[in-house]
N, C-alpha and C positions, 0 to 999 in steps of 0.2 A: 217900265215893264217889270213886274215882280214875278219871279219864277221859283217858288218854294218847291221842294221835292214831293211831298206826300199829298195825294188827293184828299179832299174833304169828304168824309162819309156821313154827312148830314145834308138835308135838302137845302137848296138855295132859298134866299128870302123871296117874298112875293114880287119885289121889284128888281131882283137879281137875275141876269141872263146867264145861262150856262150852255157851253158847247163841249160835249165829251166825245172823244173819238176812241174807238176800241179796235184792236187788230194786232197781228194778223192771224186770227183763228181761221176756221173754215168760214170765210166771209170777213167783212169789216162792217162796222156799224157806228152810227152817231146818235147821241141823245141830245136834244135841245130843250132847255127850259125856256119857254116863251114868255114867262111872267105869269103871275096870278095862280101859280100851281099847275099851269097847263104845260104839257110836254108833247113833243113830236119825236118820232124815231125815223131814221133814214137807214135802210138796209138792215142787215142782221149779221151776227157773228157767233159762232159756236166754238167754245173751248174744246179742242179735240181730246185732250186727255180725260176730261170729266164728262164731256157731252153736254155741258150746260150752256145756256144762252148768256153771253156776257151782259147784254142789256137787262135781262131779267134779274141776274145776280146783282147788278148795280142798283137797280130800282128797289129790290128787296132790302139792300143794305142801307139805303138812305130813306126808306119809308115812303116810297112813291107807290100809290095804288094804281097799278097798270090798268085795271078794269075801268076806272073812272077818270084818271088824270091824263092818260095818253090820248090825244085828240086826232093825231094824224100818224099813220104808218105808211111810209113811202118806200116802195121798191123801185130803185132808180133804173135798173135794167136787168136783162135776163142773163146774168153770169153768176154762177154759184159761189164765186169768191166774194159776192156781195149780199146774196139773199139767203144763205143757208140758215134755216130755222125761222124764216119770216112768217111761214104759215102758222106755226105755233104761237109766235108773238102776236099776230093779229087775232087769233082766237082768244087770247087773254085780254086784249084791248077792246072790251065790249062796246065802248062808246066812241071808238075811233073810226075815222074814214080811211079807207085804203086808197092810196094813190099809185097809179102806174102810168107808164108812158103811153101816150096816144098812138105812137108809132110802134105797133105790136110786132113782135117776132112770132115765128111759128109756135114756139114753146108757150107763150102767153095765149095766143089765139086758140090753139087746139085744147088747152086746158079748160077753156070756157065753153066748149061745145062737145057734143058727143062724137068724138073722133073714133074711127074704127081701129082695129089692132094693127093693120098695115101701117097707118100713119103713126100710131104710138111708137112703133119700133124704130122710127127714124129720128125721134126726138131725144134730147138729152134728158135722161130720166130724172137726174137729181134736180134739175131746174124745173122740169115739168111737174114734179111731185110737189114742189113748193107752191107753184101757182094753182095746182089742183086743190091743195089745202086751203088756200085763200078763197077760191071759188066756192068750195063747199061751205065755208063759214059765211060768205056773203049770201048764199042761198038760205041759210038759217035765219038771217036777219030780215026783218020786214021793212027796214028803212031803205028806200031807193037811193038816198043820198050817202049810203055807206061806201060807195066807190066813186072816185073821181079820176078822170084821165088828164094827165098833165099835157099842156100845150104851151107854146111860147107866150109869155106875159099873162098867164092865167092866174088869178088870185085863188089860192087854195084854202086860205084861212085868214080871217080878218076880225079883229076886235077893236071897237072904237075906244079912244082914251077915256079913262074914268079916274077922277081924283088924282092921285099921285102916279097912276099908271099911264104910260104913253100908249099910243096906238100899236097894234100888232098886225103885221101883214106878212104872209108867206106867199111868195110868187114863184111860179115855175118859169124858168127862162128857156126851156127846151122840152120836147123836140119842136123843131120848126115845121111849118107847113110842107116844106120840101122834104124833110126827113119822113114825115107821115106819108107823103106821096110815094117816096122810094120804098118804104115798107110795104105799102099796099100793092105796089107793082110786083115786088118779089114774092109776096104771098100769093098773088093771083097766078104768077108764073109757076109757082110750085104746085098749085092745085089744078093746073090746066088739064092734065090727063092722068088717069089713075096709074098707068105704067111708068110715069115719070116721078112717082112719089119718092123713090130713093134718091132722086136728084134735088129734093127739096132743100133749099139752103136759105136761112134767114139773112137779112142784112146784118152788118156788124152791130150788135146791141149797143156798143159804146157810142155809135153815131147818133142813137136816139136816147141816150142816157139823160136823166132828169137833173139838170143843174137848178139850184134853188137860190133865190134872193130873199133874205129875211130882214125885215125892218121891224125891230123889236124895241120900241121906245127910241132911245138915242143910239142904240147899237144896230149896226148894219153888218150883215154876214153874207158871204158868198160861199156856197157849198158846191164844189165842182163835180162830184160823183166821178164817173170815168169818161166824161164828155171829151171827145177828141176835137181837133181843130176844124175839120171839114168833113166832107167835100163842100163845094160852094153852096151856100144857102142852108147849110147844116152846121151843127156843132157850134164852136165859139165864133166862127165867122158869121153864122146865121144870127147869133145873139147880138153881136155888135153891129149888125146891119140895122137893127131897129130898137135897141135899148140904150137909153141915155139917162141914167139916174141922176137925181139932184144931189144926192149924198153918196160918197164912196164907202166901200166896205172896209172895216178895220180887222176882220178875221176872214181867212181864206182856207177852205179845205182844198188842198192841191189836187187836181184831177189826175186820174189814171196812174196813181202811185208815182207821180213825177215823170212819167214817160215823155220823151220829146214830141210824140205825136199828139199830145194834149196841151203842150205849152204854146200859147199864143200871146206874144209879148204885149199887144194892145190891151189884153185883159188887165195886166198889171198897171198900165198907165191910165186906162179909162175907167176901170171899175173899182180899183183898190187904192186906199190911202198909201202914203209913203210909209215904208217899213211896217206892213201889217203883220199880225200873227199868222203864221202859215203852218197848217197841220197836215200831216201825211201819214198814211199807213202803207207799209211795204208789201210787195208781192214777191214771194220767194220761189215758187215753182218755176220750172223751165230753165232755159239756158241763160237768160238775162234777167236776173233779179233786179227789181226796182225799189227805191231809186238807186241808180248807179252813182259812183263817185262824181261823175260828170253832171248827173241830175242834181245832186246835192249842191255842187258848186254853182250851178245855174240858179237854183232857188235862193241860195245865200247871197247871190249878186243883187237880188231884189229886196231882200230883208234879212236882218240878223236874227229875227225872231222866228226861227224855224224849229219845229218839234216833230219827232217821229214816234210812233207807238212802239217801235222795235228796230233793231238794226236790220239791214237788208240781207246780211249773210245768214245762211241756214245754221241754226244753233247745233251745238254738240248733242248727238242723240242721248236720250236717257238710258239708264242701265237696262231697262226692259226692252227698249228698241235695239240696243246693242246685242242683247241676248237673242232677240228674234232674228237679227241680222245673221248671227252665227249659224242659226238653225236653217237659214235660207240661202246660205252662201253658195250652195250648189246650183241654185236657179236665179240668184240675184247678186250682182256685184256690189251694189251700194244701197243699203237700206237707210232711209233718211226720215226725219220728222221735220218737214219744211215749215210747219206752222209754229211749233214751240208754244211758249206762254203768250197769252194775250196781254198786250200793254194797254195803258190808259193815259191819255192826255186830257186834262180837265181845264177849261178856260172859263172863268167867271168874271162878270162885270156888273157892278151895281149901277142903277139908273143915275146918270149924271157924272159917273166916274170918268177920269181922263184916259184910262187904259184898262187892259185885261190883266187879271192875275192868273198865271198859268202854273198848274201843278201837274205832276206826272208820277205814275207808278211803273216801276221797272217791269219789263225791259224798255219802257219808253225813255226818251232822252232828248236833249237838244240835238239838232242836226250838226 
């Protein structure tokens, strides 16, 4: 396992696989080079100080044409710490298919229909606005295949082997049929009577988050999104009920920022190689930032090759934030900048190579 410090700002070779994780801006994001110059993106990430999209900035830096080379844009679930900016990203990716969970939340559903103002007011506006931007772009495209709904073990992208290039397969592992049923039930309950609209509550979007299984030549990758353990028939339990791959994954994007409710030990033993590369992006808002020290210890008990895009602790505020805090001290006790700088972990592997070469840009680091 080679771990140089600086990321490479030139595109990977045609037969070289790349997984780049960015965070924790407003959102987190992954860019995957699937080979042959084809890319996919998972979620989205906005640099809060500049307002720029981390994926767009990176693609511009390495010379990737988003409009033609990005083939899939995946929004894993309806949380704005994952999909901030995804509407604009999809608008740029003119030849891409948009992938969302088949287990819809109210935010996704009502963005796709003409909802009235009463319903609009009970939705999370930041999430709904991203989905509305995606829907508006889909309506401008004449290709019906521009959208796909992820379901368990559904192939989202496939390219047959040619010459020196191995086969490419991108497979959704979730949501399960049970997760879709639960989603539909809760949507139906929320729309039962007009006077009950303020009680409309979606199921936990993490329950229906899209985990992905990537078979890219000789490289196998598991991207866990924010998928949680259960309930029964859902989450990681649902995946392991019916998925038994012939080859195990050598790289793992750890789900839900390392939270215990997403850690399912059989995933490590049944789906992952021994000592895989494990990538994680932290979540800093709230009372319990993740990964905690206990989360890190747990991950490192399974692999020594753990990397995070940034520390979990909230960074020291910038001078501008400190100045703003002083002006607001009569109404706010503690002004913070929870996101800080976006870090970048870049893992590349050439076809036939024995392992991954991992590089990172501060504040990214080893766990």
